[in-house]
N, C-alpha and C positions, 0 to 999 in steps of 0.2 A: 503494499500498500504506499504509495509516493505522494498521495494528497488528500484531504479532506475538507470540505467546506460545508456550509450552511446555505440553504437557498430555499425560497418559497415555491420555485417551480423550476422545470427543468425546458426555461425558453432557450434561444439562441444568445441573447446577452448572458444570461448566466452561466453558460457552458463557455463561451468565449471568455469571460472573466476568470473561469477556473483553469482553463487551457493556458491562458495567458500567463498565469501566476506559475505553472508549472514549468513554462517553457524560459520564464525569468528567473527561475530557480535552476536550469541546467537541461530541462528535458529536450532530448534530441534523439534522432535515429528513429524513430518509430515506424515501423512499417505494417502495424495492424490495429484498428481500432475494432472490437466486437461490443455489439449492444443491443437493445430491442428494437429499434427502428424510431427511437426519439428524433422528431424531425430537426429539434435543434442540437442536436448531438452531431449528426450527419452533416448538416451545413456548415459547423464549427469544424469538422474533421477535413472538409473539401477546402475549406478557406486557411484553416492554420496548420494544418498536418498534411501537406498537398504530396508528400512521398508514402502515406501511410494508405495501406486499402480500407475498407470497411464491411467486417463480417455482420450481418444479420443473424441474432441469434438463433438457430436453427429450432429450438424447441419453442421459442416464442413465434417465430413464423409459421410452424405447423400448426400451433392453436389457433392462430389467426385464418389459416384455410379451413380448419376441421368447424371454426365456430358459424362457418358457412354451409355446413353439410347436414343434411336431414340424419335423422337417428337411423333411419331405413339403410342408410350408406356408409355411416360410421365406421364399421368396422373395414372394409373395402379401402376407403378412403385414407384410413390410416394405415393401413400396409401399403398403399400404392406410394404414399408421400416416405414412408421409410425406406421403400426401394429405392426412391430417389437419392436420398443420402447414404444409400449403401455403396453408390457407383464409386469407381476406382478414379476417375476422371472428371474433369469440369464438364469436358463435351458431351461424356455419355450420361450426365446428372442432368443435363440443360435438356437432352435427346429424349430421357427418358419423362423429364416432367413436362414436356410438350403432350407426350404421347397419355399421359395422365390427363392434362388438362382437357385433351379432346375427349377423352372417355366421361369426363366430369360434365362436359357440354352437353354429350348426346345421353347422357341420364338426367338433365334437368339443373345440373349444379351449376349454373353460369356464374353466380358470384363467387365461387369457390375456384372456378377454372381462372377465372380475372383474377383472383388475387393471388393464386401460385404463380399466374404467368408474371405479374407486377413485381413478385419479389423474391424470385427463385435464383436471380442474378445476384444480388447480395447475399442470399443464404449460403451460396455457394463460392464464395471468395475463398473459403479456406481451401480448397481444391486447386489453385493457383499452382504453379510451378515453385513460384517464389517462398513456399511457405513449406516448412519439411513434412514428409508424409507422417512422420512420428507423431508431429504436432497436432494432427488433424482432428483426432479424438477430442482434444482438448480446447482447440481455438475454435471448433463451431459453435459454441453455445457461451453465454455469460453465467454457466451455473457456479462458478468459483466465487463471483461478487454476490450472487443471490443467496449464495448460503451463508456469506457474510451479512447480509443484509438482512437476512431471518434471525440471525444471532442478535443483531443490534436490536431490530424489533422486539425481541424476546425479552431483552435486558431494559429496554426504555417503558415497555408496557408496565412493569414493575412499579416503574417511578410516576407513571401518569403524566402528570404536567410538570413544566418545568418554568423558572420565573422568568428565564430568558433564554434567547438562543444561543447564548455564549456557554450557560450551564449545560444545555443540552450538548453542545458539541465537545465540551471538556468528557462527559460520559461516554459518548460514542466512541472518541478518540482512545481513552482510557480501555474500552472494549475490544477495540482493533488492536490495541497493543497488546492486548492480553491474549487475543487470539493468534495474533501472528509468532508472538514470541514463543506460546505453547504449544500449539496445533501444528502451524504451519511450517516450524523451523525443522520440524522433524520427517519434513518428506520433500522431495523436489518436485514440483508441478510439472516443468517442462527442462528437457536438456538440451539447455542454449546453445552447445555446442555444435548440432544439428543445422541451427539457422546460420551458423558461419558457413556451414558448406553451400548452401543456397546462395548466399550472398557472394562467393567467390565464382559459383555458376552463372549468375544473373549479371556481374559485374561486366 
């Protein structure tokens, strides 16, 4: 965790302020940003981190598509979406996605098909050659930060209300320090030496 701040909403201005503060502290070399398609974050990444790709969280994306699927077709649609993300290459994943979207349209699931076509490109960024194959399972979702957010919510619910934003931020930061020092310090989430291999390949 390299930055924490308080904010009332996730709009473009808030994300710009946050990313700028990280850059001013020395952040550089960002190659991928993973998120849940918050419009403010996406536009900020494009403007302030031009060398970084954007990966739309696969889990959030699948939920968005399935929210437009009737109960009758839910099992089939869920299996079809999983098959897309099981592909070994981005090209094959996009081809599979188009076939699934066509099947959705033929069964009356036009909204789901449209959602799939609109977002599958961003949801398959992790399959690009510049990202290590060994990293794919980790970087295709933002599960890591979601788990941390759940831990923060669990802790802040105990308190209930805070006198001001600063006191809330202090508790959140204390909890993050605890999690990263005790739970995260015993495991390696990604082998970053693999990223170096792809940098040599793409340079």
